[in-house]
C-alpha positions as CSV (number, residue, x, y, z in Angstrom):
1,M,-15.8,8.1,-15.7
2,T,-11.9,8.9,-16.6
3,N,-9.8,6.4,-17.3
4,L,-7.0,5.6,-14.7
5,P,-4.7,3.3,-14.6
6,Q,-5.4,-0.4,-12.8
7,L,-5.1,-0.7,-9.6
8,T,-2.6,-3.6,-8.1
9,V,-1.4,-5.8,-4.8
10,G,2.1,-4.8,-4.2
11,E,2.0,-1.9,-5.3
12,A,4.2,0.8,-2.9
13,V,2.6,4.2,-3.1
14,L,3.3,7.3,-1.5
15,Y,0.7,8.7,1.2
16,P,1.7,12.6,1.5
17,R,-1.5,12.7,4.2
18,E,0.5,10.7,7.1
19,R,4.5,11.6,5.3
20,A,4.2,7.1,4.8
21,V,5.0,4.5,2.9
22,G,3.4,2.0,1.8
23,L,1.6,-1.0,-0.4
24,I,-1.8,-1.9,-2.1
25,Y,-2.8,-4.8,0.9
26,E,-5.7,-5.8,-1.4
27,V,-7.9,-4.8,-4.1
28,Y,-11.7,-5.8,-3.7
29,E,-15.2,-4.9,-5.7
30,R,-16.9,-1.9,-4.8
31,G,-20.5,-2.9,-6.8
32,P,-21.4,-2.9,-10.8
33,G,-19.8,0.0,-12.9
34,E,-17.3,0.9,-10.3
35,R,-14.0,1.0,-9.9
36,P,-12.1,-1.8,-7.9
37,G,-11.6,0.3,-4.3
38,V,-7.5,-0.6,-2.5
39,Q,-6.9,-1.2,1.1
40,L,-3.5,0.7,2.4
41,L,-0.9,-1.0,4.8
42,L,1.6,1.0,5.8
43,S,5.5,0.7,7.3
44,D,5.0,1.6,10.5
45,G,1.2,-1.5,10.1
46,R,-1.3,0.6,10.0
47,H,-3.6,-0.1,7.5
48,L,-6.4,1.9,5.8
49,S,-9.3,0.8,4.2
50,G,-12.2,1.8,2.2
51,F,-10.5,3.9,-0.9
52,S,-12.3,4.4,-3.6
53,A,-10.3,4.1,-7.0
54,E,-10.6,7.6,-7.8
55,E,-9.5,8.8,-4.1
56,A,-6.7,5.9,-3.8
57,Y,-5.5,8.4,-7.2
58,R,-6.5,11.4,-5.2
59,F,-4.8,10.8,-2.2
60,R,-1.8,8.7,-2.9
61,Q,1.2,8.9,-5.4
62,P,1.8,5.6,-6.6
63,L,5.9,4.4,-6.8
64,G,5.9,1.3,-8.8
65,H,5.3,-2.4,-8.3
66,T,7.3,-4.7,-5.4
67,G,6.9,-7.7,-6.0
68,L,4.5,-8.5,-3.5
69,R,1.2,-11.0,-3.7
70,Y,-0.7,-11.7,-0.6
71,E,-4.0,-12.9,-1.2
72,F,-6.1,-10.8,2.0
73,T,-7.9,-13.0,4.8
74,H,-9.2,-10.6,7.4
75,V,-7.1,-8.3,9.8
76,G,-5.8,-10.7,11.8
77,Q,-3.9,-12.9,10.0
78,L,-2.8,-8.7,7.9
79,H,-1.8,-7.8,11.7
80,A,0.1,-11.5,12.9
81,D,1.8,-11.0,8.7
82,Y,3.0,-7.9,9.3
83,H,4.9,-8.7,12.7
84,R,6.1,-12.0,11.5
85,G,8.3,-9.6,8.8
86,L,6.6,-11.2,5.4
87,F,6.7,-7.6,4.4
88,A,9.3,-6.4,4.8
89,A,11.2,-6.9,1.8
90,A,8.3,-5.0,-0.5
91,L,8.4,-2.3,2.5
92,A,12.0,-2.0,1.6
93,T,11.6,-1.8,-1.9
94,A,8.5,1.1,-1.4
95,R,11.2,3.1,0.8
96,L,13.6,2.2,-1.8
97,L,11.1,3.8,-4.6
98,A,10.5,6.8,-2.5
99,G,13.7,7.5,-1.5
100,F,14.4,7.8,-5.5
101,Q,11.3,11.1,-4.9
102,D,12.8,12.2,-1.2
103,P,15.8,10.6,0.5
104,R,14.1,10.9,3.7
105,Y,11.8,8.0,2.8
106,L,14.7,5.7,2.6
107,G,14.5,5.3,6.8
108,S,13.6,1.9,7.6
109,S,9.8,2.5,10.1
110,Q,9.0,-1.0,10.4
111,K,8.3,-1.9,14.0
112,T,9.7,-5.3,15.9
113,E,7.7,-6.3,18.8
């Protein structure tokens, strides 16, 4: 197993497969001897779950920490928290960090209802 940096809640990431900016909203245990997995929240409100540490490093590009502290309880709460703007500041920071690599990521994409 290679030495990969530790994954933490609040890290901003680029998800090139979707040309999207996101946040790690949960780091979870996968089993004895396995590295933790992560779940991502994209700036448009979609959540992607079930990335092993190795998959996370293969499919996403780390940008830096946003200062977000979040304790995931369930998807319904995540959805409600997104729509009430809990992630807005962290996603703005994520877009700014992404914009240093590609200015097209600077636009706002959080939906409001």
